[in-house]
Each structure stands twice: as C-alpha cells, then as structure tokens.
N, C-alpha and C positions, 0 to 999 in steps of 0.2 A: 649767682653768675658763675659760669664755668667756661673755660676755654673750649672752643669747638673746632676751629679750623684755620688752615693756611694752605695755599695763598688765596687771598680774595681782594677784589677791588670793586666796591659798590657804593652807592649813595647812602648817606645817613638820612633816615626818614623820621621826622618828628611825629610822635603819637599823641602826646599830651602837652599841647602848646601853653596851657594855662599853668603848668608847673612853675613854681617859684624860680627854679634854676634858669628858666627861659625868659624871665622878666627882662623887659627892655630890648629883646631881640626882634620883636615884631613877627615871630613865626606863627604859622597856622598849621593845623593838623594836615599831614601829608607833605608839607614843605620838605625839600630834600637838598642835600649838600653833596655834590658829586665827589667821589673818590675819598670821602672821609672815613669810610669803613675799609680798613685794610691794615696791614697785610695779613694780620691775624685778627680774629674777632672772638667775642664772648657772647653768651646769651643766657637768659634765665632758662634753667633746665628743670622743668617740673618733676621729672622722674627721679631727680636727685634731691637731697635735702636742700630746701629753699627757705630763706628767712620768712617768717610770718609777716604778712602785710607788705611785701615787696611791691614797689610801684614802678612799672615799666613806663618810661617817658619817651623813649625812641624805640621803634620796632622796624628794622630795615630788612626787607627781603633781599636775598642774595643767592648765588650759586657758587659752591666751593667744591672743586674736584668733581663736578657733575652732579652734586647733591644740593637740592634746594633746601634752604634753611632761613634763619633770621638772625640778625645781630640785635642786641638790646642794650640800651642804657637804662640803668635802674637806680632807684633810691630806696633806702629803708632806714629805720632807726632801731637802735638796740636799747635794752632795759636801762643802761647807764644814761641814756638821753642823747648819746652821740648819733650823728647822722653818717651814713655811708652812701657815697655816690660812685658808681662804676660806669665809666664811659663805654666800655665794651669794644673799643677799637684801639689798636696800637698807634694809629695816626693822630690821635688827639693832640699830643704834645707837639708834633711836627706842624700841625695845623695852626698853632698859635702864631706862627710866622708866615702863614700862607698869604701870598699876594704882596709881600713886602720886598723891598730892595735887598734885604739881608738874606733872603732865601727864596729864590724865584721859582724853582721847578715844583717842589712840593707835591709830587705825584699828580699834578693837574689840579690841585686845590687852588681856589681863587681867593681874592681879597674878601669877598662876601663870607666865605667859609672861615677865614681868619678872624673877621670881626665877630661872627657868631660864637666860635669856640672861645675867643678871648672873653666875651661878655659872660658866657655861661660859667667859665672858670672863675671869673671875678665874683659872680653871684654866689657860687659855692663856697669859695674861700671866705668871703665876708660873713656868710651865714654861719659857717663852722667856727670862725674866729669869735663870733659873738656868743656862741655856745649856750647851753646845749640845744642842738638843732631840733630835737624831738619836741621841745616845749613850744617853739614858735613855728616850726615847719614839720608837722607830723607827716608821715608817709600815708598815702591813700592807696592801699593795695588794690591791684587790678590784674594780677597774673591770671586768675581764673577766667576773666573776661577775654583774655588773649589766647591762653593755652588750654582752656577748659578746666573742668573740676579737679584734674589731677594736680593742679598748681596749688 
C-alpha cells in the first residue's frame, strides 16, 4: 500500500465481502459507502515492492486531479504471524463518528457508514488482540486478479 493522491472524495467499494473483517456488516460485493474515500488515499501499487499474498478487500474507483485510479483496503500477514490491515483512506477514523450527534457533518458520511466502519474496526482489533492473526485469519492473496500478473 502506497500513498497515491490528494484531494479526493469518492465512495468506498467493497470487493471481498466474505473477508473476516467485514463479518457482521451484511455487505455484498459492490456495496459502497459515499465519501468514505478521502481526502487522501492509498492503493496497492504492483510496480513497487508489494507484500507476498496481499489481499485486496475494497477496491474503489476514483478520479484525482483528472486521473482515474483506485483506492484499496488490504490485508496481509508477515512471517511473525502478525496481521496488517490498511484502510487506504484518511477518513476512516473520522467515519467512526459518522452520523452521530457528536460529529454531524463528516464530509457527508452517514450513520450507515459509521456503523460499517465501527464494526470493521472492532473485528480487526479483536482479531489482532487474540493474535497471531496469521494462524486464524491467513491472507488470501488476490492482487494479480485485480491488477494483473505484475502484482
């Protein structure tokens, strides 16, 4: 995952709804969450060094400064057994309060987005706290299916 651009405002699009991080959210492939991708974004960049077996779980089309690209959320594991989850969007933390009385504007993010981000964050924290994530939740690499064989 590498930083790619600023500024952007785009929907977050679920690619792998069966991923354990999305458990209990009810999402399906292609479901989107308006405005969750912003104001900066990251993506898997196959032409750069990329962790072996990286699993892209969200793949969101966007346009930044006139250039079409994608934002990715990705998961991978390392030899120590630790899991790494990258949201790929600066708005993830802000979205934890989306739709609440405590923070109403949230760049247009709604309560549905807030519930989704909160549940995913809880799933990740619980899994990582139980550790090591690689033993119970191995990554299922799919970057080549999305970006081609260079991944």
